[in-house]
N, C-alpha and C positions, 0 to 999 in steps of 0.2 A: 174668641171666635171659634177656634177648634176645628174648622173645616179646611181641607186641602184646597188648592186652587182648582183641581179637577172637580171636586164636589161642589164648590161654589159655582163653577161654570155650568154644572148641570141644573142648578137652581137659579141661574141668572135671570134677571128681569131686564128687559130692554128699556133704557132711559128715554124719556120723552124730551122734547125740545127745551123744556124748562131747565134741564141740567146741561146736556151737551150731546149733540148728534154723534153717534158712533160708539159711545161708551155703554158697557153692560155692567150690571150691578148684582151683587149678592143680596140675600134677604136682609130685611131691616132687623136691627138688634138695638136694645136700649144702650145708651152711651152717655156718660158724663165724666167730668174730671175726677170726682171722688172714686168712681168705679175704676178708672184707669190707675189711680194711686194704689188702690187695693190690689189690683192685678199685679202691679210691679212689686208690691210687698210680698204677695204670695210667691211670685217668681223667685225672689231672693231666698226663700226658705228651701228651695229645691236645688239640686246640683245643676251647674251650668251645662246647657246643651248647645254646642257649637252649631251655627247655621249649616244647613245642608246645601252644598253647591251641586247643582244639577247641570249636566252637559258642559262641564268645565273644559273639556277638550275643544268643543266648538267655540265657546266663549273666548278661549285663549287665542283663537285666530282673529278675533276682533281687536286688532291692534289699533294704534292711533289713526292710521290712514283709513282703515276699513270702518272704524267707529264713526269717523267724520261723515261718512256717506249715509249713515242711518239718520233719518229725520222723523221726528214726531209730526203727524199731520195736524196743523193748527186748529182746523175746524172741529177736531175730535176732542179738544181739551175740555177740562171741567170749566164750566161757566164761560165757554168760548162765545156764547151768544149774548153775553152781557147781562145775564140774570144774576150774577154774583159779583163780588167786589172786584176781582181780577181774574183773568183766565189763568188756569193752571195746566201746564204741560208736563209730560213724564219722560224720564230718561230710560233708555234701553240698557240692558246688561251688556257687559263687554269684558275684555281682558283685565282691566283695572277695577271693575265693579261687577264682581260675580255673585254677590250676595243679594238676593231679592228682598224687597221690603213690601209690606202690605199697605195699600192706600185705600182710604175710605172717605166718604162725604157724610157730614152730620147735618141733620135738619130736624128741629122740633124734638130733640132728645133721642133721635134714632140715627143709627149709622148703617150705611150700606157699603160693602167693599167694592172698589172699582176693579173690575176684572181685566187682566192683561189679554190683549189680542194682537196678533201679528198685523191685523188690518189697521191698527192705529199708527203704524210706521211705514215709511218708504225706505227702501234698502239700496237704492242706486244700483251699482254693479256687483254688490255683495250677494252672491247667490247661494253660498253654503249655509246661510241662516235658515234655509228651508229644512235643515235637519233639526231645528229647534222646535219644541212643542208649543202648542197654542195656550198653554197655561204656565209659561216660563216665569212671569213676574216682572216687576219694574225695578230699576236700580235706584230711583229717586225722583225728584220733581223740581220744577222751577216755576216761579210766579212771574207772570208777564204783565207789562203795561197794557192798558186798554188798547185794543187793536191787535195785540199779540205779536208785535214786531220785535220788541226788546224785553229782556227779563231783568228783574231787580232783586230777586231772592232765589237761592238755589240750595237744595239739600242733596248731597251726593257723596257717598262713601263714609263708612264708619259712623261717627256722631258729629261730622263736620257740616257747617253751613256757612254761606257767604251772602253778602249783599253788595250791590254796586254803589249803594249809598247816595250821597248828595250830588256827587260829581259824575255819576253814571259810569264808573270804571271799577271792575272787580280788582281786589287786591288780597289783603289778609283774610283769614278765616276765623270763625268762632267754633267752639265745640260744646257738646253737652257736658262733658266732664273730662278731666285729665287725670290719669292714674299712673303714678310712679314715674313722672317725667324727670329726666336728668339724673336718674340713679344709675349705678353700675349694672343693675339688673334690667331686663327688657321692659320697655314701656308697654302698658296694656291699652288697647283701643276698643272700648265697647262700641256697639253698633246701635243705631236706631233701627228697630225691627219693624215698627208699624207707625203709620201716620194717619191722622184724621183732619179733614178740612171743614171749617165752619165759617159762615159769614159772621162778622162782628155784629153784635146786637146794638152797639152804640156808635159805631164809626163806619160810614159807608166807604171810606178809604182804607179799610183794614180788614184782614182776615185772621182767623184764629187757627193755628196749627197745633195739634196735640201730637205727642210722640211718646212711644214706649221704647226704652233703652235697656239693653242687656249686655253683660260682659262677664268674664270669668269671676270677677271680684265684686260686681255691683250691678244692681238693676235700678231703673229710675223712670219717673213719669214727668212729662213737661206739658205746660200750657203756655203757648207763645202767641200773644196778640201782636200782629205785625202791621204797622201802619206806615203809609207813605204820604208825607206832606212835605215835599221838597226833599228833605232828608228821610232816612228810614229809622224808625224807633220800634224796638221789639220789647214788649213788657212780658217778663218771663216768670212763671212759677215753676219751681223744680223741687221734686221730692226724690231722695236717694235712699236706697236700702242695700247696705253692704252685705254680701254673703261671706266675706273674708276680711281679715284685717288689711288695711291699706296704709302704706307708709306715707305717701303723698297723695291726697285727694284734692285736686285743683278745681276750684269753683269758678265758673264763668271764664274758662280759658280762652285766650286769644293766641293765634298762631300766625307768625309773619315771617318776612325775609329781610335780612340786612346783610349786605355784602360790604359795601364801602360808601363813604361820603367824604366831605372835606376833612373830617377828623382823622380817618385812617387811610388817606390817599395812597400810602405806600403799598397797599394791597390792590391798587387799581390796575389789574392786568387786562383791562378791557378799554376800548377806545372811548367809552362814554364816561363823563366826569363823575357821575354817581349812579349807583344801582341799589335801590332798596324800596320795599313796600311801606316800611315805617322807619322813622329815624330816631325815635325816642319813646321812653316810657314816662308817662305823666302820672303822678299820684297826688291825690287830695286827701290828706290824713284826717283821722278823726279829731285831732287837735286843731285842724285848720291850716296846717302848713302845705304849701304847694311846692312840689318837687319835680324837677326835670332831670331824667337820667338818659343821656345820649347812649345809643346802642353801640355795642362792639361786635366784631367778628373775631373771637379769640382763637388762639391756637389749640385750645382744649376746652372741653365743656366747663362752663362756669355758671354757678347758681348764686344769685344775690337775694337776700332777704330784706324786706322793708317792713319791720315789725310795727304793728299798729293795733288799734282797737276801734271797732266800728268805723271803718274807712268811709269817707264820703264819696269816693270814686277813684278809678284808675283807668288807664287806657294806653294802647299803643297808637301813636299818632304819626301822621305824615305832615310835618310842619312846612317843609320846603315845597312851595307851590310854583317854583320858577322853572319853566321848560328848559331854559338855558343851562340849568344845572344838571340836566339829564340827557338832553339831545336825542331822545328816543320818541319818534312820532308813530311807533308801532304799538308800544305797550303803555305809554303815557304814565310814567311813574309819578309825575306831578299831580295826577288826578286820583291816585289811590286813596281809598277812604281812611279816615281815622275812626277808631272804634273806642267808645267810652263806656265803661261799666259803672252803673249807678245803683248801689244797693238801695232797696226800698224798705228794708227792716234792719235791725241791729244784727251784725254778723259776729260780734264778740271779739275775742282775742285771736290773733293770728298774724299773718304777714302776707303782703303782696310779694309774690316770688317771681323773679325774672330768671329764665334759663336761656343762656346763649350758647349755641352749638357752632363749631367751626364749619365754614362753607367756602368753596372756591368757585361758586357759580350762582346764578340767579334762580335756578330751577328748584332749589331745595329750601324748604321752610326751616329756618334755624333759630327762630326766636319764639319763646312761649312766655306768656304772663298770665297769672291767675291768683286767686285768693286761696291761701292755705290755712284752714282752721287750726288753732292750737290744740283743741281737744282731740285725743286719739280716735281714729276711725276703727271701730270694732264691729265684728259680725253681729247682725241682729239689731243694730242701731238704726235710727231714722234721722235724716237731715232734710231740712226744708229751707229754701232760699227764695227770695223775691228780688228781682233786679230788672233794670232796663239796660238794653244795649242800644247805644246811639251810633248810627253809621253816618257820619257827617264829614264836612271838610275840616272842622276844628272841634275843640272841646265844646260841649253844650253849655257849660257854666264857666267861662273864662274869668280869671281873677283880674282885678284892677291893679295889676303889677306888670312890670317889665318882664319879658319872657326871653329865654335863651333862643337865639336864632342860628348860632353856629359855634362850633368848638374846633380849635386848631392846635396842633402840637408841632414844635420844632426845636431847634438847638437852643439851649439856655445861654445866658450871658448877654453881653452888650456888643452890638455890631461894631467892628473896627478894633475890638480888643480880643485877646486870646479867649477862645471858647472853652469853658470847663467841660470835661467829658462826662462828669457825673450829674449834670443838670439837664433838664428839659424845660422848655418854655411852653406854658399853656395860655391860650388866648381865647377869651369868651366874649361873644357879642350879645348884647341885650338890647331889646327895643320894645316900645309900647308902654302903656300905662302912664305912671307919673314921669317917666323919662321924657315924654313928649313936651313936658312943661319946663324942662331944665335948659340951661344955656351953658355954653363953653365956659369953663372956669369955676362952675359950681363945685363945692367941696364934696364930691361924691367919693365915698370910700369903699374899697373892696374888702370884704370880710371873707377870709379864706381859712379853712380849717382842715388840714389833712389828718388822717388817722395816725400817721407817723411820718417822719421825714422833716426836712427843713425847707421853709419858704423864704425867698427873698426876691428883690427886684420887682415887687408888686406895686402896681399903680393903675389908674383908670384915666380915660380921656373920652371926650366926645368926638366921634369920627367926623372929620371936616365935611360940611355940606349936608349933614344928616342929623337926625335926632337919636341916632344909635350911639350907645356907649360901649366902649371896649375895655375889658379888664385883662391885665397881663400879670403873670407871676412865674417864677422859676421854682422848680421842685427838685430836691436832691434826696436820694435814699441811700441807705447803707446796704441794701440787698436788691434782688430782682423780683421780690414778691409783689403781687398786686396791692394797691392801696386805694381806699376810697377818699375822695377829696370833696369837701362841701364849700360852696362859695355863693355869695350874693352881694348886691350893691346896697349901700345904705347912705342916707343923707341925714346927719344929726342922729336922731333916735328912730327915724322912719326907715323901714325896709322898703326899698324901691322895686325889688324884683323877686321872682320865685327863687327857690334854692336850686342851684346847679349841683348835682351829686353825680360825680363821675368815678368810674373805676379805672384808674391809670395802671397799666401793666408795663413796667419799665422795659423788660427784655423784648417787648414787641414793637418798640419804637427806636 
């Protein structure tokens, strides 16, 4: 584009009612995804230029309370008159979002930039914003349901975006890329610097969002077709161009929050029974195994690798949908979306990586999951990925297997007898799939395999009055180092359940 906001304003064209009342636009310029990829590639050949923050002192005064008073005027939104797939509204800059992004609309191969204007917002009692210029720029955008009353997709801050998903409740976030997450060195957070909106050519309930990303180590281009049919599905093409070597380049990263549930209730320093946006990582390996990894809130940063080749999918899920387990009718944790990553081409060798960071509150995202390619990331290389993000209540492709529904930990040994100090008892509940066809007394066997340590007192039973099966075992270790433990239920030669894969940390229990 190459023009400043001021220059664009001088050349602005008033939009007609076919777009949206109140918006002004810059001149038309040719646009397609191939051109955007080429632009990202050229960007990576040049030294990184940090974004310029203008009027930062004034924006700093727009704290949480002041920012809440600023409202976008709905009738001024893109496609607010119903001529596009969904209305799009824009976010104002503020204390926590000081970096402007360029927004454009695409039609018939041409793009026009949407120009910022103070007249697009109401400011309530916040009067010091009069010191801000009329070419300030936008912080991001959100996509609204028809009628413009509720939103279902939002891009705001760095390279983050979120959807309210199938249950209409925001929760975890996705990102364009993760750079050096969980390392002793600082994590890098590239930014989406520009967006383009286009109506889908094939689906009236979808829009296409293009994005240009830039950061100190990497540039990238994205094409995201975002469809809402009950749940939300985003089909993404991403091209990355590193300008520096990257130790950990996380593809399709998901960022969530886990504080505590029934597994680690000793950390429950709040009146609510459970607090989390997600309660586990699910992995569908390239070989076809289905894995469930309950999340932890560890005492120090822990990184787990799930080595694989051409994974079929992975995701951070919220399986517990029972309000009684949260008791919070303000934030509705039981309605937080699950997000599933579905690769659409072969991703080769690598690993699903899970990063767990300590937290003692619900305001901090402390869980990250992504795909980590095995091939080293070098400057001048090019990386292309295609995948879908499913924002749903559950996995999009659930297996015909019993699934883990809870994990509990307590004292080892047998009630009524002296309890050994070196043992802990782990209890896993499974439900669904072929378990629904079993009856009490069927010879269901627990297969449990720790990376080290001794297992005893292992057995299974059907919980009275239910189709749920419960597995018990004690584990004893010679040290306090974390250990991975795998378990599943089997009947004869048939696997009945997914694989429970848990990282047990002895000194934290």
